[in-house]
N, C-alpha and C positions, 0 to 999 in steps of 0.2 A: 482619245479613243485607243491610243496606242497603250497607255497604262492600263486601261481596262482590260484590253486584250492580253497583256503580259500577266496582268493580276489572275484573269482568267486560267492563262495557260499555267502559271505556278500553281494556282489550286488543283487543277486537273493532275498535273504532274505529281503532286503530294498525295491525292487520293490513289492513283495508280500504284504507287509504291507501297502504301499502307497494308493493303492485303498480303503482300510478300512478306513484309515484317511479322505481322500477326500469323501466317501460318510457320515462319521460322521459329517463333516463340511456341507454337503447339508442337514442334518437332525437338526443340531444344528449350525445355522450360526452365526458368531459373533454378540455380541450384536450390535444394532443401537441405537443411543440416540434418546428418543422421540422427535417428531417433533418440539414440544415446545423448545428443545435445539439446533436444527439447523437452521442455518442462511438460510432465504429464498434465492432461487437461483434469484429471480429477484429484491433482493435488491440494490436500488441504492447507490453508494458513491460518495463522490466529493472530489477531491484531489488536494491541490495547494502545490507546492514547489517552493523554491526560493533558488538558488545556488549562493552563494557569488564569488566574484571575487577571484583570485590568490593573497592573501596577507598572511603575517605571522600569524600562528595559534591564537595568541592572539587577533587580529582583525577580523579573518574570522568567520561568522556564517551563516550557512545555515540551513534551516527548511522545515518541512513538516507537513502541517495541513491536516488531514483525518476526513471526517465527514459523517455520515449517520444517519438515523431517530433515535433521541433519544440520540445522542451524538457523540463523535469522540475523537481524540488525536491529541496533537503537539509534534514532536520532533524536538530538536534542536542539531545540531551537528557542530562539528570543523573537516572537512575533514574525515568524517566518524564515528568520536569519539562521542557519546551522551553526552552532557553535561547537558541537561535540557530535561524533558519531562512532559507532564500534560495531564490529562483527561479532556475533554471539554463535559459539559450537555448542551443539545439543547432542547427548548421547541418546542412543535409541530408547533407553529407559525413560529419560527425561521427557522425549517425545510421547510416548505411551503413557506417562502420567499427565501430561497436557491434554491429550486426546480424551483420557478417560473423563477428566473434569470438565472438557468442552463438551463432552456428551450429555451431561446432566443439565446443560442450559436450555431454555425453552426453544423449540425448533422455529417458532415464528419470530419475526422482527419486532421488537419491542421498544418504545420510547418512554423512559421515565424522567420526564423533566416538569419543573414548576415554572418554567419560562423566565428563570433569573438572567437577567442582562450583566455581564461585567463580572460574573463570579467563574468559578473554577467548573469544568464540565470533563465528562469521561465518556469512552465508547469503547465497546469490545464488539469485534467484528470477527466472525468466522466465516472464512471463503471455501468454497468447493471450486476449484479452478477460477473462473471469474464470477461464478455465481455466489451471492451473499447468501448464506443459510441462517446467519444469526446476526441480528444487529441489536446491540442495547446501548442505550445513551442515558446518561443522568447527569444531573448537576448538583451543587453543594446542598440545595435544598430537598434532596431525594437520595434514596440509597440504592445500592447495586443489587441486593439480595445476596443470600448466603453462597448460592452456587457460583455466581460471578465472583464474589469476593475471594473464594478459594481458588478460583482459576487466576485471578489477577495477583494474589499472592505468589502463585507458583510462577507465574510469568515473570514478576519481577525478581524472583530468586534465580533466574537465569542470568541476571545482569549483576553480578556482584558488586562490580564498579559503578553502578547507578548512582550512589551519593556522590562519589568523585566527578562523574560525568555532570551531574546537575549543578556541582559547585565551580563548572567551568566559568571563568569570569567573562563577561561580555565587553567586548572592545567599546570603550565610550571615547568619544572625540576630545 
């Protein structure tokens, strides 16, 4: 009986202090970073991914290039293990070229695959903030189309060391 009463007393004590804590949070909300430190919601990003076919790890290379105004990154992986990554600097002219090419892509999401299992696949995503405005996917049995191919060539040109990064050795036991 004493344990029940003690537990009930503790529960009531916790409930009694909670409204005070909540009102403190309303008066002193958690700090919010200044607007200069927050990414704008409308920021556009362009992402190209290449997924290699199913081969032994020493030969497998997949990579993702993510770009936004001012720069981006490339990550090279072997079945999910990152083996190389690099930051990419973009000039304003480079970004304008990329945005111009991206504007030629179809506005709706589109999947162009033949359902090939174990082969290469690629994807191209255009994001407006957190919303996906374009998604194109294709595999080795289909093609990206002229507009997407032009954009991909321009994306790859932003990573002059792409061949070196793809040649990174995968540590084998």
